[in-house]
N, C-alpha and C positions, 0 to 999 in steps of 0.2 A: 504493500500500499504506501501511495506516496502523497505527502501532506504538505501543501504549502502555505506557510504563515506568513502575513502581511503585517507588520506592524506599522500602525496608521502615521501619518504625517512625517515629520523630519525634514533636516536640513534648515532651510529658510522659513519651513511650516511647522512651528511648534505644537500647533493645534489649541486645543483649550488649556489655560494656563489659571492655576489655582490661585488664591489668595497669597501663598505664601511662596510663590514663585515656581510651584511643582508643574513641570511640561508634560502637556498628554504625550506629545513624540517621545520623550524619554522612559515615561512608565511602560509607553507600547513596546519600545524596543526591549527594554530589561525584563518583561514579562514574556515577550515571543522569544528571546533566547533561551531563558529557563525553559520554554514549550519545547523548543526544539531539541534541548538537550535530552528533556525527559522522552519524548517521542522516537529518538534515536536508539536510546537505551531500551526501547518496546521493540525496536526490530523495525520501525518505520524508516522509509527514505524521505528526507525533510528538505525543501528548499526555502528560503527566505526572500522578501523581495528587498530588504534592507539589513545589514548586520551592523551600520553604523548610522552616524546621524548624516544622512544626505539625503538630497531630494530625488523623490522617484515618482513620475507621473501615474495618472491612474490607470493610463492607458500601459503604460510600462509593467505596471504589478500583474495585468492580468496577463498582458502577454508572455510575461515569464513563468505564470503559472499554468498556462496553456502549453507553451512549450516544452515545460516539465512534464506535462501529461499528469497532471496532480487529481488525486483521487477527491480531494478535499481542500476548500480553500477558506482561510480562517483570518479576518482581517482583525486586529486587537486595536481598540479605541478607549479611552475614559469620556464620560460625557462630560457637558458642560451647560449650564443655563442660568439666566441673569437671576434668579430666586435662589438664594444659596440654601435652603432648606428641602431642595429636589435632590433625591438619593435613591439608591439602588442600581440593580443590572438589569439589563435588556439584550435580546438578541434579534437582529436585524436576517431576513431572508428575503428573496426575490418572490414578488406575486406569482402564484402558480407552481413554484419548484416543490413539491411534496417532500423531496429526501432532504431539500436544505431545511425545509420547516420542522422536520422529524430531526434533523441534526441541532437546530437552534433550541426546541424544546429539551432536548438531553444535554446541551452545554446549560442553559441556563439554570438548570436545576443544580446541576453540579457546582457551577458558580456560586450561586446563593447559598449552598450548603457549605462549600468551602471557605468563603469569605465571611458570611452572616449576614450578607446584604439581602436586603427587601426585593422582590421579583416584580419588575415593572412590566412582564409578559413578553411572549414573541410578537415581534411586530413585522410588518410586511413594507419593503420599502424599494424604490428602484435605483437604488445607490449604483455608480458605475461599475465598482468592483463586483457586486453581485449580478448586475446585468451581462457584463462581459464575459464573465468566467465561465467556461464550458463545463464545469464540475459543481458538485452541491457546495455552494459557496454561503458563508454566513459572517455578518460584521457584530462582532460582540463589544459591548458598552459594560466594561468590566464595573465602573462605579463613577458616581459624579467627582470630577477634581474640583469643581466650584461649591461643593458641601466640605465644610470645615472639618468633619469628623472624617469623611471618607477622603479628604486629601491626607490629614495626619495618617490614615490607617494607609496609605500609598506610601508613604515616606517610612514605614517600618520594614525593616532588612527581610522580614519573612512573607512580605505582602507578594513577592513576584513569584516565590515558589509555592505559595498556597494558590494564586491565580493560576499559575502554569499547571500544578497538579490537578487541580479542577477540570481545567479543559482538557487536560492529557487523559483524565479518568473517562471525560465524556465523551472524546473521540473514539477511545478503546472499545467504549460500551456502544458506540454508533457501528463500528467495523465489527462486533462480535467478537473482540479478542480479551482474553482475561488476562492483562499486563502485570507484571510484577515490578513495582517501582523500588527505586533507590531505596537506600535504609532511611535517607534523611525525610523523605515524603512516603514511605511505604506503610500502609495501614495492615489492620488485620483482613486475612484473605475474604472473610465474611462480610465487611462492611459494604462491599460492592452491591452483594446481593441484597444486603436489609435497606440500603439507599432505594435499589429498585423496589423492594415490598413496600417502602414508606410511600414512594412516589405513586405507587398503583393502589394504596388506600387499604393495605393491608395490616400494616403497622402504623400505629399512631405516635408512639413514642422513639426518639431516636436515642434514648438513654440507655436503650437495650443493649447496646455494643461497649458500654461502659464496663459489662462484668464477663468479657470475651475468655479471660483467664480461668474460670469457673468450668468444670467439665461433667457432665453437659449442661447448656444452658438453654434456656428457651430460644434465645435469640440465635444459638448457634443450630439448632434443629431447624428453625424456620428458614433461616440461610441454606444449610444444607437442601432442604426441601425446595426450595426455589432453583440452587443449582441444579439439583437433579432433573426437575422437571422443565427446565429450560433448556437442557441438552436433547 
C-alpha cells in the first residue's frame, strides 16, 4: 500500500497562525513527518509533498501523489477562525467519493480519541487537493490553532506523536491491517478492537482497557470476540 502525506501550506504560506505565534505549516510538517515514520514502520510505502518548509502548489501536491500511484492521500492541516472559542477536529472528503468518506469517518474517530478533541464531523468540500487526487483523498483539520487551549496542546512535545499515531491507526484500520506500532506509541493489542466496539455502540465506557493486565477481563473477552468475528 502506498500512502501520500501532504503537510499543508509551507514556505511563504504559513497557513493559520495562533495567538502565540504557532504556525499551521510547522505543525502540519512535524505531524506529517511523525506519520511518515509510523506508516513506514508498519510496512507502507510513503511519500510526502514536502519534507521541509518550502512552497508547493496545490497542483504540484496532487501531481506528486498521482505519479506516486498512492492508494490514499492525506492532507494535514490545523483549523483557524476569528472566534477563539471554536475548537475540535474535522475531516473533509470530496463530495460523492464513498471510499474517501469512509476513510474520513475512521480517521476522525481516531483523531478525536487520540487527542481528546471534540468531533466537528465529517464534511464534504470541493478542495483542490481532494478534487485532483486520483485516489481516496482526505483533508484533516487536527484542531484549532486559533483556540488558546488547542494551540497550547500543539506546543506540547507529544502532540505530534499523538496526532500521527491516531492517523496511522485510522489508516491501518481502513486498509484492514493490524499494525504493530513502535514502543513509544504502542498500545495493548486489544485497544484497536475495543475502539471499534465503542464506535459501533457495543461498549459505552472507554475505561474498560485500563484493566488489561488482569486475566481475563470482560474487556479482553469482548476484544477477542470482535477480533475473531471480524476475521
